[in-house]
C-alpha positions in Angstrom: -15.5 6.7 9.4 -12.4 4.7 10.0 -14.2 1.5 11.0 -12.3 -1.7 9.9 -15.5 -3.8 9.6 -17.2 -1.0 7.4 -14.1 -1.3 5.1 -14.3 -5.0 4.9 -18.0 -4.7 4.2 -17.4 -2.4 1.3 -14.4 -4.8 0.2 -11.9 -1.9 0.9 -9.9 -4.5 2.9 -9.7 -8.2 2.3 -11.1 -11.0 4.2 -11.8 -14.5 4.2 -15.4 -14.4 3.7 -17.5 -17.6 4.0 -21.0 -16.2 3.7 -22.4 -12.8 2.5 -25.8 -11.4 1.7 -27.3 -7.7 1.5 -27.3 -7.6 5.5 -24.2 -9.6 6.9 -20.8 -10.6 6.0 -19.2 -13.6 7.7 -15.4 -14.0 7.5 -12.8 -15.9 9.4 -11.1 -14.2 12.1 -7.4 -13.4 11.1 -6.3 -13.9 14.8 -8.5 -16.8 15.7 -9.0 -18.4 19.1 -9.3 -21.7 17.2 -9.9 -23.2 13.8 -13.0 -21.8 12.1 -13.3 -18.6 14.6 -15.8 -16.7 12.4 -17.2 -13.3 12.6 -20.6 -12.2 11.7 -20.7 -8.5 11.0 -23.8 -6.4 10.1 -23.1 -4.3 6.9 -24.8 -1.2 8.6 -22.7 0.1 11.4 -23.9 -0.5 14.9 -21.4 0.3 17.6 -22.6 -2.3 20.2 -25.6 -4.1 21.5 -27.2 -0.9 22.8 -27.0 0.7 19.1 -28.6 -2.3 17.3 -32.5 -3.4 16.8 -33.8 -6.6 18.0 -34.8 -7.4 14.4 -31.0 -7.3 13.3 -29.9 -9.3 16.3 -32.4 -11.9 15.5 -31.2 -12.0 11.9 -27.5 -12.3 12.9 -28.5 -15.3 15.3 -30.4 -16.9 12.3 -27.1 -16.5 10.3 -25.2 -17.9 13.3 -27.2 -21.0 13.1 -26.0 -21.6 9.5 -22.4 -21.0 10.2 -22.6 -23.2 13.3 -24.0 -26.1 11.1 -21.3 -25.3 8.4 -18.5 -25.3 10.8 -19.8 -28.6 12.6 -20.0 -30.4 9.1 -16.6 -29.3 7.8 -14.4 -28.9 11.0 -16.1 -31.5 13.5 -15.7 -29.5 16.7 -16.9 -30.9 19.9 -18.6 -27.6 20.9 -19.1 -24.0 19.6 -19.4 -20.8 21.7 -20.9 -17.5 20.8 -19.4 -14.3 22.0 -20.5 -10.8 21.7 -18.4 -8.2 23.4 -19.4 -4.5 24.2 -17.6 -1.3 25.7 -14.0 -1.7 26.3 -14.0 -5.6 25.4 -14.8 -4.8 21.8 -11.7 -4.4 19.9 -13.6 -3.0 16.8 -16.4 -0.7 17.8 -18.7 -2.3 15.2 -21.3 -4.7 16.6 -20.1 -8.3 15.7 -20.7 -11.8 16.8 -17.8 -14.3 17.3 -18.6 -18.1 16.6 -15.7 -19.9 18.0 -15.4 -23.8 17.6 -14.0 -25.7 20.5 -12.0 -29.0 19.7 -10.5 -31.6 22.2 -7.3 -30.9 20.6 -6.7 -27.6 18.8 -4.3 -28.4 16.1 -4.1 -24.9 14.7 -4.1 -24.7 11.0 -3.2 -21.5 8.8 -6.4 -19.6 8.4 -6.2 -20.0 4.7 -6.2 -23.5 4.9 -9.4 -23.4 7.1 -10.8 -21.1 4.5 -10.2 -23.7 1.8 -11.8 -26.5 3.9 -15.0 -24.4 4.6 -15.4 -23.6 0.7 -15.0 -27.1 -0.4 
């Protein structure tokens, strides 16, 4: 399988990982909509919402709560949006949840700088 997220999960491709366990990997989006734009990706390959179990969705959303708290603490957004795309809207055909912070003024920083902020 030639899935980018499967390769990232197997550490065959680099990522700016901010959390990982046996079930999911959370890493910064390399083309972020805002500072701290994070993806939560299950390690098991699921194509989209039709392909994934409710138990896995529950687990991903429990991790989304943790990542939301981290982003709020370290980056001080005024809001957070959760996005999950399906079909032609899904650029990588591997279920993933976007956590996208919103700021009054989005002064974009380099994603590596955001990574350093989140890991300190």
